[in-house]
C-alpha positions in Angstrom: -15.5 33.5 -12.2 -16.5 30.3 -10.3 -17.0 28.5 -13.7 -13.5 29.5 -14.7 -12.0 28.2 -11.5 -13.9 24.9 -11.9 -12.7 24.6 -15.5 -9.1 25.2 -14.5 -9.4 22.7 -11.7 -10.7 20.0 -14.0 -8.0 20.8 -16.6 -5.3 20.4 -14.0 -6.8 17.1 -12.7 -7.4 15.7 -16.1 -3.9 14.0 -16.6 -4.1 12.4 -13.1 -7.7 11.2 -13.6 -6.8 9.8 -17.0 -3.8 7.8 -15.7 -5.7 6.8 -12.6 -8.7 5.5 -14.6 -6.5 3.8 -17.2 -4.0 2.1 -14.9 -6.0 1.6 -11.7 -9.8 1.6 -12.2 -9.9 -0.3 -15.5 -7.5 -3.1 -14.5 -9.4 -3.6 -11.2 -12.7 -3.8 -13.1 -11.2 -6.3 -15.6 -9.7 -8.4 -12.8 -13.0 -8.6 -11.0 -14.8 -9.5 -14.3 -12.2 -12.2 -15.1 -12.5 -13.7 -11.6 -15.9 -15.0 -12.6 -14.6 -16.7 -15.7 -12.4 -19.6 -16.8 -9.7 -18.0 -19.0 -6.5 -19.7 -20.1 -5.2 -16.6 -22.1 -5.9 -18.4 -25.4 -9.6 -19.2 -25.5 -12.2 -16.5 -25.0 -13.2 -16.3 -21.3 -16.2 -18.5 -20.3 -18.4 -17.5 -17.4 -18.3 -19.8 -14.4 -19.9 -17.6 -11.7 -18.5 -18.1 -8.2 -16.7 -21.3 -9.0 -13.2 -19.8 -8.8 -14.0 -18.4 -5.3 -15.6 -21.7 -4.2 -12.5 -23.7 -5.4 -10.2 -21.2 -3.7 -11.9 -21.6 -0.3 -12.8 -25.2 -0.4 -10.4 -27.1 -2.8 -7.2 -25.2 -2.9 -5.4 -26.8 0.0 -2.1 -25.0 -0.8 -3.8 -21.7 -0.5 -5.6 -22.4 2.8 -2.8 -24.4 4.5 0.3 -22.6 3.3 -0.3 -19.4 1.3 -2.8 -17.7 3.5 -1.1 -18.5 6.9 2.3 -17.5 5.4 0.9 -14.2 4.1 -0.7 -13.4 7.5 2.4 -14.3 9.4 4.7 -12.4 7.0 2.4 -9.3 7.0 1.8 -9.2 10.7 5.5 -9.2 11.4 6.8 -7.1 8.5 4.0 -4.6 8.4 3.8 -3.4 12.0 7.5 -4.2 12.5 8.7 -2.2 9.5 6.2 0.6 10.4 7.5 0.9 14.0 11.1 0.6 12.8 10.6 3.4 10.3 9.0 5.7 12.9 11.7 4.9 15.4 14.5 5.6 12.9 12.8 8.8 11.7 12.4 10.0 15.3 16.1 9.2 16.2 17.3 11.0 13.0 15.2 14.1 13.9 17.3 14.5 17.1 20.6 14.9 15.4 22.1 17.9 13.3 21.1 18.4 9.7 24.2 17.1 7.9 24.6 13.7 9.6 20.8 13.4 9.5 20.8 13.8 5.7 23.6 11.3 5.2 22.1 8.7 7.5 18.6 9.2 6.0 20.0 8.5 2.5 21.8 5.4 3.8 18.6 4.0 5.3 16.5 4.9 2.3 18.8 3.5 -0.3 17.9 -0.2 0.1 14.2 0.7 -0.7 15.3 2.2 -4.0 16.6 -1.1 -5.2 14.2 -3.6 -6.6 13.6 -6.7 -4.5 15.1 -9.0 -7.2 18.3 -7.0 -7.4 18.5 -6.6 -3.7 18.1 -10.4 -3.2 21.4 -10.9 -5.1 23.3 -9.4 -2.1 21.4 -11.6 0.4 21.8 -14.7 -1.8 25.6 -14.3 -1.5 25.2 -14.0 2.3 23.0 -17.1 2.7 24.5 -19.1 -0.1 24.1 -22.9 0.6 27.8 -23.8 0.2 31.0 -22.8 2.0 31.4 -19.7 -0.2 28.3 -18.2 1.5 29.3 -15.6 4.0 27.1 -17.0 6.8 28.0 -20.6 6.1 31.7 -19.6 5.9 31.6 -17.8 9.2 29.7 -20.7 11.0 32.2 -23.3 9.6 35.2 -21.2 10.7 33.7 -21.0 14.2 33.1 -24.8 14.2 29.4 -24.2 14.9 28.3 -26.4 12.0 30.0 -29.4 10.3 28.6 -28.8 6.8 27.0 -25.9 5.0 23.3 -25.3 5.5 21.0 -24.8 2.6 19.4 -21.6 4.1 17.5 -20.6 1.0 16.2 -24.0 0.1 15.2 -25.0 3.7 11.6 -24.5 4.7 12.9 -24.0 8.2 14.9 -20.8 7.4 13.3 -19.3 4.2 10.5 -17.4 5.9 12.8 -15.9 8.5 15.2 -14.8 5.9 12.4 -13.2 3.8 11.3 -11.2 6.9 14.8 -10.0 7.6 15.4 -8.9 4.0 12.1 -7.1 3.8 12.6 -5.3 7.1 16.0 -4.2 6.0 14.5 -2.5 3.0 11.4 -1.1 4.7 12.8 2.4 5.0 10.9 3.7 2.0 8.8 6.8 1.3 6.8 6.2 4.4 10.0 6.6 6.5 10.8 9.9 4.6 7.2 11.1 5.2 7.5 10.4 9.0 10.9 12.2 9.1 9.4 15.2 7.4 6.4 15.2 9.7 8.6 15.1 12.8 10.9 17.9 11.6 7.9 20.1 10.8 6.3 20.0 14.2 6.3 23.4 15.9 8.8 23.3 18.8 6.6 25.7 20.8 4.1 22.8 21.1 6.8 20.7 22.9 7.6 23.7 25.2 3.9 24.2 26.1 3.5 20.5 26.8 6.4 20.4 29.2 5.0 23.5 31.0 1.6 21.6 31.3 3.3 18.6 33.0 5.0 16.5 30.3 7.8 14.5 32.1 9.8 12.5 29.6 10.5 11.7 25.9 8.1 8.8 25.8 5.2 11.0 26.8 6.5 13.5 24.3 6.1 11.0 21.5 2.7 9.7 22.6 1.0 13.0 23.5 2.7 15.5 21.1 4.7 13.9 18.2 2.2 11.3 17.0 -0.9 13.4 17.3 0.8 16.3 15.5 1.8 14.1 12.5 -1.3 11.9 11.9 -1.4 12.5 8.1 2.2 11.3 7.8 1.5 8.4 10.1 -1.5 7.4 8.0 0.5 7.7 4.8 3.3 5.6 6.3 0.8 2.9 7.4 -0.8 2.6 4.0 2.6 2.4 2.3 3.7 -0.3 4.8 0.5 -2.3 4.1 0.9 -2.1 0.3 4.6 -2.8 0.3 4.1 -5.8 2.7 1.5 -7.5 0.5 3.6 -6.8 -2.7 6.8 -8.3 -1.2 6.0 -11.8 -2.4 8.6 -11.7 -5.1 11.4 -11.7 -2.6 10.8 -15.3 -1.6 10.9 -16.5 -5.2 14.0 -14.4 -5.9 15.9 -15.8 -2.9 14.9 -19.5 -3.4 15.1 -19.3 -7.2 11.8 -21.2 -7.7 8.1 -20.7 -7.8 6.5 -22.4 -5.9 9.1 -21.9 -3.1 10.5 -25.1 -1.4 7.6 -26.9 0.3 5.6 -23.7 -0.1 7.5 -22.3 2.9 7.8 -18.8 1.5 4.7 -18.9 -0.7 2.7 -15.7 -0.4 -0.5 -14.6 -2.1 1.4 -12.7 -4.8 3.4 -15.9 -5.6 0.2 -17.9 -5.8 -1.2 -15.4 -8.3 2.0 -15.6 -10.4 1.9 -19.4 -10.2 -1.6 -19.7 -11.5 -1.5 -16.7 -13.8 1.9 -17.0 -15.6 2.9 -20.6 -15.0 -0.3 -22.5 -15.2 -2.1 -19.8 -17.3 -5.3 -20.1 -15.3 -6.0 -16.4 -15.6 -9.5 -16.5 -14.2 -8.5 -18.3 -11.1 -5.5 -16.0 -10.6 -7.8 -13.0 -11.0 -10.0 -14.4 -8.2 -7.0 -14.7 -5.9 -6.0 -11.1 -6.8 -9.4 -9.9 -5.8 -9.1 -11.6 -2.4 -5.7 -9.9 -2.0 -7.3 -6.5 -2.9 -10.0 -7.0 -0.3 -7.4 -7.9 2.4 -5.3 -4.8 1.6 -8.5 -2.7 1.7 -9.5 -4.0 5.1 -6.1 -3.3 6.6 -6.1 0.2 5.0 -9.4 1.0 6.5 -8.1 -0.1 9.9 -5.1 2.2 9.5 -7.4 5.0 8.5 -9.5 4.6 11.6 -6.4 4.8 13.7 -4.6 7.8 12.2 -7.2 9.8 10.1 -8.1 13.2 11.4 -11.4 13.2 13.3 -13.9 15.6 11.8 
């Protein structure tokens, strides 16, 4: 009987394992292997050892002076900011009746269903660098500026716009998971907590809501981390060029695209992607230590 159960389990898991190994494990192994080679996508890869990593850390001034600081700044604002915003909106929606909650949840979730490139079209119209741009047109009518500002080509504004656009679209599946987690908390737990001395809604969130939905909080944190480090395309889509103007919006993902698909230095791009993978892994472990269930 146990053998039949084990066989059925492996049969059911087989499709997932097949796709996981094919599209996750194998590409990661290939990327790690290519990171130790020089590969221009034409000639056969030649082994160079740690040279790509040494060049990345000691000779790539753009990476160390622009890309890495930009990525850390972007991720530390968009990641926690989007995560807290998603939890706050989920908690607020949980306080209202079912019908308006469903409508508002759909409205908040809809931007995340649109790809970053398609979504950037809307924001490009808003921040267009001539008088036809909505923001420039408004500022000109209010006499706050004398001539249009090149928002999307200006290193002064590009990173801020990228952060605003990414936060606007941060209500993804992590937001839905949090909303589901809050709605499924047993109301008797809240009643018992107030009997035991709970005094306000803030204490309710800290001592009841968050501890009762740690799996959803962990899932939301991991999704926020992954989406944050994958959001590099938004800067290129907004500015229209890669590298972005004066590398103001250049993130690690853009650096990988630059070397991999513009310069065709695939081995070096693979080394950068391995560094990105390690960064995501570290942040994911931190999230797991905060929200994983203690055994």
